Phi, psi and omega in degrees: 000159188243146174217137188219138164238204187272001183244317183221162171228137178239156170228138186225131179281149177284340181281107172070015179047051184273120173288120185238356175212143172207107191247137171280118185286339180285319184257341185080007187281132172272125182268337186269142170306141192247039164054054172287120182289349174302328184252292186206129185276006181245167177241304178206069180296146170274138183261116181182139003269006172233161181245126185072219176245165176250153176303122182062021179052040174225161172222144180255119178235116186047051168081358179251138184264130175239145173286147173233162176238158181305126179064007178083183192265344192291330182297338181253021185250126172294134180241157181276110191267143171205154173255121188240103177061239182259023182239152162257133185234126174244126187240142178213134171242131187296157190246171170300327181291319175299310186306327185290342176243347179215092196286050175225137169271135184207162169237144178228125169247135171243120189241128180248128176232143177254131176227102184059241181263018185248139173251119174263127177244122180243139179244117180247108186249122184246133178272119177265005178268153173281029177203167178298138174250129186259137187194165167232149178211139179209170174244159186213048183292133177252126184245157185279067172237166190208181174310138184097338179278175185235150173244118181254118186265138169245121187256154174279318176201184181303118182282160166261141175259136179249100186277139182259146169243102198065230182269353188255158178277127181262316188212147179239125180214150173301142175204118170292140177214138186229287182234132175248123168271119182290123178232175180293342181265351184304324188242035184287340174249032176082210187287154173263115186248133178218155166258179172059036179254126174279320180199161172231134175245124175264131185228134173237189175294338187239343191210161180216141171232129180247126180247115180261122190285340179060228183276002182284140192277328185232160173217139179252142171243127191206150168214151177288146182229124181225130175055039181078003182239145180266156180284161181276048174210155178232124172261138175240120194240097167293127187238139171244065185148183184216162164297168177294154162292145176307126173082001180291130180224016180277188180285155185298329180295339188259000185291137176296134178079000186295147178247162177210154176237135184286162184317130170059025180250185183217162173224139175245122175243149179220150165212167185225155178235119181232131179263155180212000000 
């Protein structure tokens, strides 16, 4: 589906409400990665109910073990799309198939709104259970930036860095961060994950994208790397949760970074993408 104002145009797929185009109408510049299968066939998948991978690709919930897939099942799920005023709304209600691997009933709305050159993305997650629901939720937008460009961080306070061993979190330590110049070595150990980040701005010689992280607790900076070279895109990923810690085999409620919604309650999370 397409949404336009007098500054920008976006297009969003009904599968996972994935934003796959963001065009500056004045310059004609496309800001979103365009799915070259040589590198990565996605653009901005939604991550739910887990982020990254879990230890041994399983999760334990109330003593029962369930299988998981990388970044969860929502990114491959068709949603019901509608245009409501100046917004695009994508709605999903969980199914018995979902319940077999994630034993919570839920509804998820993903809502896109345009404000000048800014795209505001809201996630409204409702717990339909008479018990607490545990989850992780994140975004994964990929932008047309490359080696030699810069990522400028604005922090809320001194961040923690979550170092990975493979796809899992191995170590957490304080790390001041300001500006990263993107090189082929930046992502040699996968994503750079921090907490306490207010925003990240990607800057090249010709364009700029500002990602305001909103209520999201963590943010990942990532690009794919093959044979010592990074792909021609950079992802800025606001996360409400984390991959598992190395060796974690406990219940989901004890997982580092896990989020929860009380019985029959809801959570609204927002972040924004502004081009310049």
